[in-house]
Structures are given as structure tokens and as C-alpha cells.
N, C-alpha and C positions, 0 to 999 in steps of 0.2 A: 036466728041467723047471725045477729050482730054479735051475741054472746060468742059463738064461735069466730068470728071476726075478731072480736076484742082478743080472744085469748090467742090467737094466732099472731097477732101483732105483738104481744107481749112476748111470747117465745121467739118470734123473730127479732124484737127489741134485745132479748136478754141473750140471744146467740152473736148478734151485734157487737155487745158489751163484751161477752167472753173473748171475742175473736179479736178484739182492739186490745184488751189486756195483754192476750198473748202475744199479739205484734209488739206491744209495748216492752213486755219481758224481754223478747227476742232483741231488741234495738238496745236496751239495757245492757243485757247480757254481751251484747258486740260492744259497745261503748268500754264496759269492764274489761274485756278481754282486751282490747286496744290498748286501755290504761296500763294494763299488767305489761304486755308485750313492748309498750313504751319505757317501761321502768327497767325492763330486761335490758332493751337495747342502750338506754342511757348508762347502765351498770357497766354492761360489756363495753361500751365506748369510753368509759374512765379506764376500765381494766387495761385495755388496749393502748391507750396513750400512757398508762402509767408504765407498762411493759416496755412500750416504744422508747421511752426516755430513760428508764432507770436500767434497762438490761445495757444498753449502751455505755453507761456511765460506770455501772460494776464491772463490765469488762475491762474498762480502761483503768479502773481502782486495782483490778487484779494484776494486769499488765504492769503497771506502775509498781505494785507491791513484789509480785512475784517472777514475773514474766522478763522483766530487766536484768535479774538477777540468771534466768537461766539462757537468757540470749549473751550476757555477757561472760558466762561461763563456757559457752560452747564456740565462742569466739576465740578462744585460747588456743 
């Protein structure tokens, strides 16, 4: 009887360890996914800020180079 009990306890311990490894694997996968999305969020924020500041500056430069002439020609 004790051999059967020892075998069942060993099986239970093995099942518990495999379950803990599976849970740890899931947690690590979640952390990796969060790190990936955090990187995407940081890159997206940088791109958005660059666009937010560069597009108006480029628009002003285009107006200064080309738009003033068009406005001046159309006022005559």
C-alpha cells in the first residue's frame, strides 16, 4: 500500500511541477507581449511627435517658398 501511495504522491508532485512551469511560461509570455507592445507604443509616440512638429514646420516652409508667390501673383 505504501508503494502505491508513494507512486501517487510522486505523480502528484510531477503534475504540480508541470503546472507551475506552465503558469510561469504563461506569465513570461505575458511579460514579453507587454514589453513588445510597450516598444511599439514608444516608437508610435515618437513617430506621432515627429509628425506633429515636423508637418507644420514643413507646411510653413512650403508656404514661404511657394505659397507667398502664389498669393502675391493672385492679388494683382
